[in-house]
N, C-alpha and C positions, 0 to 999 in steps of 0.2 A: 604505486599500489602493488602490494605483494599478491602472489597467486592465492594465498589463503584468504586475504581480504576480498579479492574478486569473487572467490567461491562463496564466501559468507554473504556478500551483497546480492549475488544471484539467487542464493537460497532464500534470503529475506524477500526479495522481489517476487519470487514465485509464491511465497507464503501470502504476501499482500494481495497478489492477483487472485489467488484461490479464495481468500476471504471476500474480496470484492465481488467475484463472480458467483459466490455462494449466497450473497445477499440478494433478496428479491424486493422489488417495488412494483406497485401497480400491476396487478394480475400476473405475477410471475416474471415480470421483466427484470433482467439482471441490471445491476448498477454498472453503467458504462463509465469509461474514464471521464467523459464530459459531465455526467451526472455527479460523479465523485468530486470533480473540480468545483462544481457549483455548491455542493454540500459542504466542502471543506475549505473553500477559498484558497486551495493550493493549485497552482497552474497545471494545466493539462500536460504540458511537456515535461514538467518536473515529475509528476506522477508516473508518466510513461518511462522516464529514465530510471526512476526508483524500481519499478516493476521489472525492468530489463537488467537491473543490477549495475547500472552505469554511474550511479551517484549515491552518496550516503546522505540520507535525510537528517535534518536537525531534529532535536527533541521537540521543538514547537511544531514542526511539520508532522512528526509522528503523532503528536497529541491531536492535531487538527484532523488527521486521517482517521484515527481511532474514534474520535467523537462523531465524525461524519458517518462512519460505518456502524455506529451504535455498539461499540465494543470498548473494553478497557484497554488502556495503554499496555498493560502487562500481557493481555491476550494477543495484542498485535505483535509484540516483540518476543513471544514465546513460540519457538518453532524448532524443528529438527533440521540440521544442516545436511 
């Protein structure tokens, strides 16, 4: 993986984490990785690796995460590097 690809994945991971942490459930509780795992049916460790910029998610994984977060796929993948 190139440095540019690593930088991109880290930026995307931070974006995903910010969206997840900005979403509230039950009296202001943030969506944790465990809750997102349950809502999306994406494994906890995979979500963690995505947020840390350690892996590139598939399109189906991105769709599952966007649906679980209640946002569009385009909103999930639109971010500043």
